[in-house]
N, C-alpha and C positions, 0 to 999 in steps of 0.2 A: 779513430775519428777521421783520419785522412782518407781511408778506404770508403767510409760512409759518404764523405763529401764528394769523392770521385764518382761514386755510384749515382748520387743525386745529380751531379753535373752531367753525367752520361745520359740519364733519363731526361733531363731538361733539353739537352741537345737533340735527343731522339724525338721527343715530343714536338720540339720546335720544328724539326724537319718534317714531321708528319703533318702538322698544322699548316705549314706553308704550301703543301701540295694541294692543287686545285683539281677537282674532278669534273671533267666535261663529258657528258653522255648524250646519246641520241636514242630516241625511242619512237617507233611507229605504233600508235595506239590502236590501230585497226578499227576503223569505223567508230571512233569515240563521238557518239551523238547524244541525242536527248535521252534515249533509253538507257545507255550506259551511265550518263550523268545522273539520272534519277535513282540509280542503284547505289545507295550510300556505301555499302560494303565494298563493291567493286571500285568505286571512285576513291575510297580511302586506301585500298590496296594499290591503285595506280599512284596515288600521292606518296605512299610509303616508298615505292620504287623510285620515283623521281627525286624524293628527298635525299637519296644517296648522291645526287649530283649537285655541284655548286652552280653549274650552268647546264641547263637541259635544252636539247634541240629536239623539237617534237614534230611529228607528221601525222596526218590523217585524222584531224578533228572535223567531223562531218555534220554537225548540228546546223540545220538551216536557220534556226532561231538565234543562233550565235551565243546561246547562254552556256553551253557545255564547257567551254574553256574557262569561263569565270567561276563555274561551280568547282571545277578542278583546282583552280587557283585558290579559292577559299579553303578547300580541303587541305591543300598543300601548306598554306600559311597557318592553319590550326596546328599542324605538326611542327612547323618551323616558325613558331610565333616570335621567338626572340630574334631570329634573323630572317625576316620575311623575304619572299621572292617578289620581284617585279615581273609582270607579264608583258611581253612584246609579241603582239598578235598580228598576223597578216590578214588581209582581206580574204574573202572566200575566192577560191581559184579553181578553174576547171572548164574545159570546153563543153562538157555534157551537163545535164541537169544535176548530176551528183557532183557537188563541189566540196572542196576541203579547205581547211585553214592550217597554216603552219604556226608554230609558236616557239619562242624562247622563254624559258623560265630562268631568271638570273637572281641568285642569292648574293647580292652585291657585297655583303659583309664578309662572305667567305670566298667568293670567286675572285675578288679583287679587280673586277672589271665593270665598266659601265658602257651602256650602249651609246653609240655616237649617231648611228643612222640605221634604219631598217626599212626595206621596201620590197615589193614584189617586182621581179624583172618584167619590164614592159616587152612582152613577147609579140612584137609587131610581125616578125616573119612567121609566127605560128609554129615554132619548133616543138612546143611542149604541150602535153595534156594539162599539166599544172606547172606554170612557170616557177622557178625557184624563188625562195624568200632569202633575201640577202641582208645580213646584219654585220655592221662593223662595230668593233668593240675597242675600247681604250683600256689599257692596263694602268690602273691608278697609281701604283707605286712600282715602276719597272725595276727589276732586280738584275741578277747576273745573266739572265737569259738574253737581255737586250731587246726583248719584244715590247714594243710600245703600243702598237695597234695591230689588229688582225681582222680578217673578214671571213665569215662563215656563210656558205651558200647551202641552204637547207633544201634538200630535194626529195621528191617522191616521184620517181620515174614510172612512166606507164609500162607495165610488164611487157606487152607485145612490141613496144618501140624502145625498150630500155637501151639498146646499143646505140641507135641513132640519136636518141635524146642525150645520152652521155657524150657522144661526139659533139653535139650542139652546145654543151657546156663551155666549149672553147669560145663560142660566140659570146656567151654571157661574160666570160672572163675579159674578153676584148672590150666589151661594152663597159664593164666596171673600170678597167684601166683608163679608157677614154674619158669617162665621166668623173674620175677621181684622180686627176694628175698629181694632187698634193701628196699622195701616198707613194709616188714614184719619182721623187725629186732628189734622191740621194746624191746624184751627180747631174751634170748638165745634159747627159745623154740617157739617164735612167728611164725616162718616160718613153722615148722612142725605142730604146732597147727592149723594154717590156713588151711593147706592141709587136716588135719584130720577132721576139722570141716566142710569143704566144701563137704558134702556128695553128690556124683553124682547120685547114684541110691537110692534115699531116700525111706523109708518105714515108716509106723506108728511107728515101733520099732527102727528105725534108721534115725532120722531126722537131717538135717543140723543145725549147731549152730555157723555159722561163726561170729566172733566178733573180728575184727581187728582194728588197728589204722589208716588204709588206707581205706577211704570210696570208695565203689564201687557202681556205679549207672547203672542200666539197664533202658534205656529210648527209647521211640519211639513208632512205630506202631506195637503193639503186636497182633493185630486182636484178642484180648482177651475177646470176648463177643459174645452174640447172637448165631448165628448158628455155629460159629467157635470154641469157647470154652464154653461148657455148664456151668451152675451154679454149677453143681456137681463137675466138674473138676476144676472150679475156687476155690471151697472150698478146694479141695485136694491141690491145689497150695498154698493157704493161710495157711493151717494148717499142711502141710507136706513139700512139695518141696521148698517153699520159706517162711517158718515160721520165718526165721531169717532176713528177709528183711521187711522194712516198705513200705507199699503200699500207695503212696501219692495221687493217683487218684483212687477213689472208684466208685462203680457202680451208685451212685447217680449223678455223673458227666458224662454227655454224651459228647463224643468227636468226633462224626461224625456230619457233617453239618446239617443233617436232625434231629439230636437230638434224636436218637433212641437207640444207642449202645455206650458202653465204650470200644472202640478198643485200644486207646492209653493209655500208662501207664508210671509211674515212680516208679521203685523199688529202694530203697536205703538201703545199709548195711553200718552202721557207725553211732554210737550214736552221736558223736560230730557234724557231718554234719546235722543229723536230728534235733538235738536240736538248731541248729543255724538258721533253717528255720523260717521265719516270720509266726506266726500262721494265719491260714485261707488264706494264699496266694497261696496255692496249688489248682489250679482250671484251667478253660479254659479261652481263650480269644474269646469273641463273636464278631468277626469282621463284621458279617452281621449287627448286631445292631450298632456297633461302627461307621461303614461307611454308614449306612442307605441303605443297599443293599436289594434287593429282594432275595428270596431263590435261584432262578435260577442264579442270579448274584454271590451270595456267592458260589454256586456249581461250577461256572466257575473258581473261584480261587482254590478251593479244595473241596473234599468230606470229609475232616477232618477240625477240628478247632484246633488251637494250645493249648497245655497244658503247665503249667508253675508253678514256685514257686519263692519266693523272699528269699534271704539269707543274713545274716550279717556275714562277715568274722571276 
């Protein structure tokens, strides 16, 4: 009897640990517009993929009528009817006639977070083809991690300008700190320290050293590999411009559907947040294998695969 009770107790602890882990993922939907939204089979497949995440960070919704994200939202909530997702949607963004929307899908019942604020970066200097979508989230019941709030900067960088746009994300971080001093008030000098540590024009002799109590994540399609950002420039980003961020997706993990390049990335600044991530959970989701698709079928969904990590609040 004692052995049975012990086994039940072990399973309870194991299941409790599993349930407490929150999965955060990012997915470039590759021109998810009116045509894709009208294809119920494809939309349901996309919804099934997103349903794997408690908080989903989405790029490249392209429908000029703005209906497509709501079609996807409805399909997603048919799958997750008991624990529905909320949709946090950006305005359409882009310099050219081809504009895109970003989105966050948050299944609050399982993510344990609620959105505090979300907005498109006001790109007055015109650094970006598509300015990032910035969402700040509150952890409803903070646990051992000590994380109470965090901010996600959702990006889809222009391929030919990926390196310079990524460097310009330092300006976005500076703008965020300046406009949200309430997240940088741990000590009397925290706010000024954060601004000083966030070096915009970094050099070998003047590297950024941002270390705040408010985690900042840069997530999405960086186009940060192959012909767009060379290995030499990637090294410069790692050792100079973003030396103070943890790179959760490395080059060993291929994020395009053809499995040749690491375009999508997750950068995190914030030790408490990084330390709460489940070891080895930072990887991709191979939906081609998961759903038994051919390569052509998988490419019909997207030319990217999702990236993700699990975290315990």
